N, C-alpha and C positions, 0 to 999 in steps of 0.2 A: 210441943206441937199443938196448935189450935185445930179444932174440928170444923167441918163443914157446917153451914147455917142449918137451923132446924128443918127437918124434912128433906135435906139433901144427903147424898150418899157419897162417900169417898172412894175413889179407885186411883191408886198411885197419886199423882200430884194434881188431880182434878176433882171437882164436885159435880155431881149429876142430880137432876131432879126429874123424875118421871111424872109426867102430867097425864092424868087418867081419863080426861074428857076429850074425846075425838074431835078433831078440827082439821081444816085445811092446812096445807104446807105453808102458805103465806101468813096465816093467822098464827101457826106455831112459831115462825120466825118472830113475829111482833111480841108474842107472849114472852118468849126467851129474852128478847131484847129488854122488855119492861122489867126483867128480873136481873138485869146486868149480866146476861149470859147469851149464849148462842145455841142454835140447834146442833145437836151432837155431831162431831167430826170423829170418825172411827179410824184409827191409824194403825191398829195391829190386830191380829187374830185374837189375842187375849182380851182386848178391850171389847172386840165384836162379841165374844162369847159372854163376857160380863154383862153387856147391855142386854143381850137376849135373855140371860137368866133373870136379871131384875124385873124385865117386863113380864116374863112368864110367872115369876114368884109373886110380884105385887099385884098383877091383875090376871088371874087365871082365864078371864074372857078375852084378853088382848089378842088381836089378830094382826097387828101391824104397828110399827113404830117409825115415824118419820125420823129421818136424819137430815143433816145440812147438805146433803148431795144434791147438786142441781146441774142441769145442762149448760154448757158454755159453748157459744159458737153454733155453726150450723152442721158440724160433724157428729153431733149427739154424743160428745165426749163429756164426762162429768168432772166437776170440781166441787171442793167444799165451799159453801156460800160465804162463810165468815172469813176464813184465811185466804180464799182464792187460790188454794193449792190443788194441784191434781191429786186424784185418789191413788196413793202408792199401794195401799193394801185394799183388795176387794174380795167380796164373797158373793159374786153374782150367781143366781140360778142359772142352770144351763139354758142357753139361747136368750139370756138377758144381758144387757138391756136391749130391748127389741123395738122400742118406741112404737108400740102397737097402736094404730089409729093416727100416728103422727103427732101426738100431743102428750107423751109420757116423759116429763121433764123433771121429775123429782124422785128421789131415792127413799124407798121404804124397806125396812126389814120385816119380813113376814115370820111371825112367831107362831109355833115353837121351833120350826126348822132352821130359822135363823138365816135363810138365803136372802139375797137382795134382789129387788125388782125395781125397774123404772115404772113410774105410776103417774097417772093424771093428778096434777097438784091440787085440784079441787076436792079430791076424795078425802074422807074423814078417817084419820087415825090418831091413836094416842102418840105422844112424842116425849123425847128427852132433851132437856136443856143441859149444857155444860159450861162450866167456867174454870178458871185456874183456882187451885186451892189457895186461900189467903194465909200462907205460912207467915 
């Protein structure tokens, strides 16, 4: 079995890259695409916990990690940006998503508690890129 590219970390059948320079959600999408990947799409509690742990371990000062979650339609329901799938697993903080101010359209994981929040997409957070493992 081959390993992930240098700097990438393997979890099950995917490779992940934690980017430590905070940026907007849109810029994070572009940076991941330039690496042949996409902004992380969290499908299970175990994957969610793993992402939170790598964020906290790799960057002790990390306060949030952008995911690929974004609003779809006018009902303020979320989908994954790359796959266009609805979020089957979620870990929303109580009373989230709340669309506070009417423009919180992107999903961020707040570290270290790991809860999910809807957030203004122009805010600056670290992010995780994901791609299928090249078996």
